[in-house]
N, C-alpha and C positions, 0 to 999 in steps of 0.2 A: 513366539507368540503362543498363547495358550489357545488350544482349540474347545472352544465351549460347544457342548453338546446337551447338557442337561441342566435344569435350573439348580442353582447353588451358587457356593462360593468358590472362587478359583483363586490360587496363589501362584505367582510367578516371582522369581528373583532376578534383579538387575545388577548389572555391574556397576560399580562406583567409578570405574575410570581411573582409579588410582593404582600405579604399578611402581612399587617400591624400588627406588635405585639404590642398590648397596654399595658402599665404598669398597674398593679392592684393597688388597694387601700392599703396603708400600716399602717393606724392608725385606723381602725374600732374596737371599744372596745366591750366587753361582760361583763356583770355584772349578778350573779346569787345570789339572797338572798329572804328573805319573805318582802313583801310590804304591805300596808293597802288595795290594791285592785289590780285588774289585772287577766287575765287568767293564770291558773295553769300550769307550766311546758311547755308553749309556748312560743317562742323567739319572741319578738315584737319590731319593729324597732322604736327607737326615735332620730329624727334629731335636737332636741332642748331639753331643760329642760322643756320648756312647754308641750312638746308631753309626756314627763315623768310624768309630774302632772296630765296630762288628763287621763293617762292610768292606772297609778300606785299610784296616790294620792300624790306625791310629797315627800318631807323630813318626815321622820318619826323618831322618837328617837329610836324605837326598831328595825330599819333598817340601819345597817352600811353602806350597799351599796347604801342607798339613798344618803348619805352625798358623797359618792365616786362619784356618778354621777353627782351631782350639780357642784362638783371640775372638773369633767372631762370637763363639757361644758365650765366652767369658765376659765379654763386654755388653751383652744383652741381647744377641741374635737369637732368634727362635726356630727360623727354619731356613734351609739352604739346600741347594741341588749340587751335588758334585758328580764331576765327569772325569773319569780315568783316561790318560792317554798313554800309550807306551810305543817303543820303536823296537819291534822284533820279539816281543815277549811270547812266551809259550805256555800252555797250560800242562799241568801234570796229568798225566793218564796211565791206564794199565788195562789190558785184557783180562777177560774172565773165561776160563773155559772149565768144562765139566768133567772133572778127572774122575769121577767114580762112575754113575750109571751111563754117561755118554761117551766114555772112551775118549775124551779130549776134545770134544765137540765145543768149538767156540760159541759163547753165550752172549755176551755183550761187552761193551767198551765202558770203563769207568773214568770219568773225566771231572777235573775241578771245575765247578761252575753252579749255577742255580737259574731259576725261572725269572725272568723279569718281563712284566707286561704280557704273560701267557707264552713266552716263548723261552726255550732253552738258551742261555748264554754261557760262554766259558769264562773262568775266571783265572787268568794266567798268573804265573808268579813262582817264585821259589817256595812260597808258603806251602803250595800243592804237594810238594814232595814230603811234607809232614803228616798227610793224610793217610790214614790206614783203614782198610776195611775187613771186618769180619763176616764170613759167612758159616752159618751152622744149620742144623736140620732138627732143632727142638720145637717140631711143628706136629700138627695132627695127623699130616700125611708125609712123612721124610722123604717119600719116593719122589713127589713132585711139587712139594713146597719148602720153603727155606727162609731163613731169617738173615737180614743183612743189617750190618752196624757199621756206622760212619763215625770216625773219631778224628779230630786235628790234635796233634801232640806239640809240646815244645820241651826242649832240654835245657835244663838251668841247674847250676850247682851240683852238678853230678845226677841229677834226678830227671826223669822223663814223666811229665804230667799231661793230662788230658784236658786241653783248654775248652773244647764243646765236643758234643757226641749228638748223635741222632741213631733212631733204631726203627726198622720197619719190619714186621712180623707177617709171618704165613704168606709171603709171595710165591707167584707161580709164573711159569714161562708161557703160560696159554694166554694168547694175546686178546682172546674175547672175554677173558676173566676180569671181574671187577679189581681183583688184587694182581693184575698183571704187573711184574715187577718195575718195567720201564716208565710205566704210566704212574705208579703210586710214588716212586722215588723221585721221578722227575718234579712231580707235583709238590712235594712235601719237603725236598731236601735243600738247604741252603748251603751245602758244601760241595755235593758231587751231583753230576748228572749221568744217566746211562743212556747209551745209543748202540746201534748196530751198524754203525757207518764202516763198510768194508768187509762186513760179515754176510758171505753169499749163502751159506747153508740155511737151511729151514729151521724155524724156531723149534728147538727141542722141548719136550714136555717135562723132561725129569730134571730135577732141581741141582744145580752146581755145586757140588761138594768141592771144596778145596781140600779137605780132610777125609781120608777114606774112612767109611763106616764100618763098625764091627758087624760081624754077621752072626746069625744064630738068632733064636728065639729067646728074646729076655724079659724078664716080668719081675713082679714082686715075690713071687712064688721062690720057694726053696730051688737053688739052680745047682747044676752038676760043678760045684766048687771044689776043687781039691782040698785036701786036708791042710790046716795052718801047720807051719808057716809055709809061705810061697815065695820062692826065690824068682825075682823080674830083674830085668836090665833097663836101663834108658841110656840112650846116646844124644847128648846136646852138642855134638861136634867135636867132642873131645876124647871119645871111644866109650866104649860100653861101661857103664857104671851099676855095680849090683845094689839091689835095695831088697828089704825082706818085708811081706805084709804079714802081720801076726794077729789072729783072731782066734775067737772061739765058738764052738757050735757051727750051725749052718746059716750065716747071716744073708740077707738079701742085700741088693746094691746100695740102697740108702745108708744102710749101716755101715757097709764096706767104705763108702766115698772117703770119709775123712781119714780112715786108716790108710787108705793108698796114698791120700794126699801127703799125711805126714811122713810117711816112708820115702814117698818120692823126693819130698824136699831134704830129707836126711841124706840122700845120694850125693848132696853138694858138698859133704865133708871131703869127699875124695877127688873133688874138681881140682883140674891143674892150671887153670886160667880163671881171671876175673869174669869173664864173659861167660863162660861155662858155670861158674858158681852163682852167678846174678840169674841165669835161666833156670837153674835147679831149685836154688833156694826161695825163689819167689812163685814157683809153680803152684797152680790150682787145679783143681778137679772138680768139674760141674755134673750135677746129675741131671740129666736132660731126658725128656719123653714123657710117657705116662703109662699107666697099666694097660690103656688100650692100644697103645703103639709100641709098647715095650721100653724099658728104660735102658740108657745107655750111659757112658761116662764120657766127658769131653775134658782132655787134657791141654792145659794151656801153659806154656812158660812165664816166667817172672818177666813183667813189663817195664818195671819201675827204673831200672838202671840205664845208663848211657850206652852200656855194652850191649844192650838189647837191639836185635834187628828183626825187623817185621818177617823177613824171610827165613827166619831161624826154623830149625825142625827139632822135634823131639821123636826118637826112634824107640818105640817100647819093644822089648823082647820078652820072652818067657821060655820055660821048658817046651811048651808046644804051643801052635796056633789056637788049639782049643782052650788053653788056659787063658789066653787074653779074650777069647769069645765069651767064655765063661764069667769072666769079670766084667765084662761090657766095656772092655778097652779096645780101642783102635788100633789095628795092628800096622806095622809099617811106619815110613816117615809121617809124622803128623805135622803138617805146614800150619804156621801159626797165623798169618795175616797176608792181606795184600796190599802192598804198598804201592802208592803212586809216585810217578818218576817222571823226569822230563821237564819238569817245571822251570822256566827261566823268566827273569824279570827284564830282559831285553837290554838295550843300549840305554844308560843313564849318564847325563840327562837328556830329555827329550827336547826336540828343537821346535822352531816356528812351524814346521809342516805338520806335526803332530798336534798342536796346540789350537792352530787355526782350523785345520780340517777342511772338509769340503761340504757344501750345503746339499750337493746331490746325494751324497752317501751318509749325510747326517753325523759326521764325525767331528772330533775337537769341539769348538765352540758350537758348532752347529747341531751338536747332540740335544742342546737345549730345545730344538724345534719339537721335541716330545713332550716340553713342559709348557703347562698353559700360561703360567706368570712367573716372570724374574724380572726384579727391579735392580738389582745390584750385581755387577759382573766384577769379580776379583781374579787377576791373573798373575799372582807373584813371580812365578816363573819367567814371565817375560823380561822382568827387570834384569835378569841375568844373560839375556840373549846379546847379540853384537848389535851395536847401535842401529844398523840397517834392518836387521830381523826385529828388533824391539819396536822400531818407528812402523814397520809394516803390518806387525801383529795389532799393535793397539789401534792403528787406523782403521783395520778391518772389524776389529771389536767393537769400536765406536759406531761406525756405520751400522753393524748389526743391532746394537743395543738401542740405537736411535729408532731403527725401524719397529722394535718391539717397545718403544714407549719405556726404556729402562735408563739406567745411569751406570756407566764406567768409572772404576776408581783405578787409576792410573799410578804405578809405582815408579821409583827411582832406583837406580843401580847402587850397590853398595858402596862403590867408590865415588858417588856424589855425596860428599859427606861433609863439604864446607860451603860457606855462602857463594864464593866465586864459582864453585863447581856447579851449585845449582843454578846460578844465573846463566852459566854457559850452556847447561844441560836445556833450560828453557829456550835459548836463542837457536839452539840446535833442533828442537822439536816444536817449534812454533806451528808446524801444520798440523799438530794433533789438537790444537784449539777447538773447543767444540762446547756447546752449551749442554751437552749431555755427558760430560766427563769433568773429573777434577784429580788434582793431584796434590800431594802432601809432602812436606819437609820438615824435619829429616826423617831418617829410618829409626825405628825403635830397636832396644834391646830387651829380650824377655829370657826367662830362665829356660834352659834346654832339657826337657825331661829324659833324654835319650844320651845326655853328656853329663851327668851328674849336677844338673841345674846350674851349670855354667852359662853365663850369659851369651846369647847369640843374637847377631843382628839380623832382623827380619824386615820384610816389607810392610808398609802401614796399612795396607787395603783391608786386611781381615779385622784388625782392630778398629778401624774407623766404620767399617760396614756395621760391626757390633754396635758401635756407638750410633749410627744412624737409627738402627732397630730400637736401641733403648729410647733415644729422644722421640721417636715416632709414637711409641707405646706411653710414654709418660706426658709428652707436651703437644705431640701431633707432628705431621711432616712440614707444616709450615713454619715450625721452630728450627732456626739454625742449629746444626749439630756442633756447636761449638760454644766457648764460654766456660765460666767458672764450674758450671754443672758437667761439662763434658770431660770427665775424667777418664784416663786410659787406662782401664784395669790391667793388671798383670804386667804392666810395663815397667821396668826396673830403671831404665835410663833412656835417654835420647842420643843420638849419634851426634848431635850438635848443639849446644846452647845458644839460642839466638838472643840478641839484647834487643831493646825496643827499635833502635834505629835500624839494626839489621832487619828486623821482622817489616819495617816501613819501606826498605827497598824491595822485598819480595810480593808484599801484599799488592802493590800496584801492578805486579806482573801476572796476577792470577794464581799465586803459589799460596796454599793455606799453610800456616805454620802451625807446628806442635811445639808447645812451649813447657817450661817448668818454673813454676812461681811456688814460693815458699807457702806451706799450709794447703793450697790447693793441690800440689804435686804436678803431674805430668797431664796436660789438659791439651785439647784442640783449640786453636786461637785463629781459626780462619774459616770461611764460608763462601768462598767463591768458585764459580764453575771456571773451566779454562777458557770461557770466553768473557771472564770478569776483569781482563785487563783494563785498567782505566782507559787506554787509548782507543780501544773499541768501542766504547760507551755502549754495550749491549744492553737491552732491557731484561736479558737472561744471565745478569751478572751474579746473581746470588744462588746458591745451592737450593735454600728452601723455597724459592719463587719457583724454580724450574722444576723441582720435585712435586710440587704441588699442583703445578699446571700438567704433568705427567699423571698424577693421580687423579684429577678431575677427567683428563681425556679418557683415561683407560676406564674409569667407573662409567662414564656417559656412553662410551664405545659399548661396553656390555649391557649397560641398563637400558639402552634404547633401540635393541634389536626386535621388539616387539612391534614397531613401528613399520617395519618392513611389510610391504603388501598392503597396509590398511589403507582405507579411502582417504585421499590426500584432500580434505577440505578442513573447514574451520573448526567441526568437532574433533577432528584429531589434532590439528595444531593447539586447541585448548588443553586437550589432555597433555600435550608435550610440555606445554608451559607449566601446567599443573606438576606434573612428575618432576620435572628438572628442577623447578623452582623450590619443590619441597626439599630436593637434595642440596641445592646451594643454600638454601635457608638453614638447613642442618648444620653445614660448616660455618655459616655466619654466626649462628649461636654457640658454637665452640670457640669462636675467636679467630677463625682462619683469615678473615679480611679486615681491610680497613673500612672506615665508616660507623655511624652510631646508628644508622637504620639500614635495612635491607636494601633501600633504593640507593643509597651511597656505596654500598659493599659490593652488589653483584646486579646483573640483569640477564634475563631470559626473554628471547625474542623470537617468535615463529608466528607469522602471519601472512596476509597477502604481500606485505612489503617485501619480505625475505623470500617468499615463495611466490614467483610472479606466475601467470597462466603459461608462460612459456616452460617454466621449470615444472608446472603440473603435467603437462603435454609430455614432458621428458620422463616421467615418473620420478621427478625430484622433490624433495622436502628440506628445506634450509633451516638450520636451527643456530642461531647466534647467541653464545654464552659469553658474558664478559664478567671480570672480578677485578677488585682492587687488592693486591696482594700486600700482605705486611712486610716490609723491608727491614731486614735486621739493624739496629742502632750499631753499627759498626765503629763509629767515632763518637766519643762522648766528650762534649766540650763544655768545660766548667768556667764560667767567668766569676770572677772574685775581685770585689773592689772594696776599698776602705771606704768607711762613711765618717766623713769628716764631723767633728762636734760642732754645735751651734756657736756661731762667733757673736759675741755681745758688742753691740754698738755705742 
């Protein structure tokens, strides 16, 4: 109310009572399986297959779900959540000590991992053994600051290449500083995490130098450099090799750097092994520092060949230690990189225990508890379990998805590849019948990118979930994801070619068939839930009707939360009827319901008949919403008759 106090005009705003109800997404998929990398028992969002490759390593021959995720995106999927499970996997790790100023003081541990939802999580797997860390002191204050670079490498065709890298500069070990190493790296890195678990010593303030630093005062001014030429030696593990640095005048370090690098590489000509030759031939010399902090030279061995080892050393020598100091070169063994080790993938394949997980610890499928909305659940690995484990896992997954107003896509084993085998499988798994689940026959063959694109049999759930997403986007969730438009992309063949009569024996059992038709290629030719067997006579016989109901339920569940604690009387009921009615009318205008008028298509009821005085006394408001669903034209009957010509009498 406006408080009036002086003569004049007052303005007040009044709410219209309209609260828009937004329809929720209908085709967010979830996959649970073992993958080459990724946080364990954590749901990670992937908006493209590239996201999946970055987070979980892409397609892996030991991961059925990885093929399903690829198919999901290729068939029209746009968003999925991926949960990695494992049995006994370990993360690669390595401790870091201060080998310079701290005299071997433990600094921190480096472990393969990343931050997820504000907390550090490990990233187990063999992949972590390919992570390498460089620490250098090319900073403003080399005594307390350091740079940390992280790289992941792969070796292919005799060459080692970096696939991704990160760099963090001017870090310190002072915990209260804004550039505190553990805080900066943990927040910014998607490859490693730093921690001090098991380190009891106090935090040192010196920087951790894995390479000994040169001593003396160095700068851009004329130095006490011996006369040219200078004879130096380098030992890359095969004994000392002599090399000569030749120059004229009294150059500074920036001028000397390329001369020293060229001479150092020339020492590879006397190497006695491929490993030693690779370390020397690819060696580089970097100029680091500044005029304020003094210039120094950083020597790195060649890293491109397969013979390179991160723990390789280059030991430089000269006539005297003073010669190395004058040249700005580190004396002694020049360690190259810190290599993480100890990463393992664990036991492959994973079993029912890992996939199912537990609700209390949010593992397995229950890791999806951290996800706001999931519509479709795909578990391709479960089809490879024993019949008992498969049935138990799918039963628990069905119950879980029903509680979340989601839908489960059930896969069949690879050996279920004939009509008789599918009929037998259905009779053995009648306990899986549910209005919130569907099964498809047969399995599909797709090109295997990790096996020369040879055909591989995969479960159909990933492909079908992508088809669901494509159909939802183009036609709406009320359209059956089947028919001549429902082409299965990237499917080269089906495990069994069904005839019309064979299709007619599976369809009444609630089995959705995948068919091959000329011109149309491989398509989905069924739209029944597992409660869609003719004998059950269920009102939730068809997938689009069930998924439309789930969509309406979830949308209204989220869109009517504002009602809670509102005064429970006719003004509230009128607002409810208005807002829910607008939402339902929007669906009607899109063609989601039967009927030519809104009255024929849906109703929204909320008044004193639905909410009695007893309900109001208990704080309850009852809303009734009904809709007339569009049932798919599953059977098209054509009646053809000859017209007899007129008979003249």
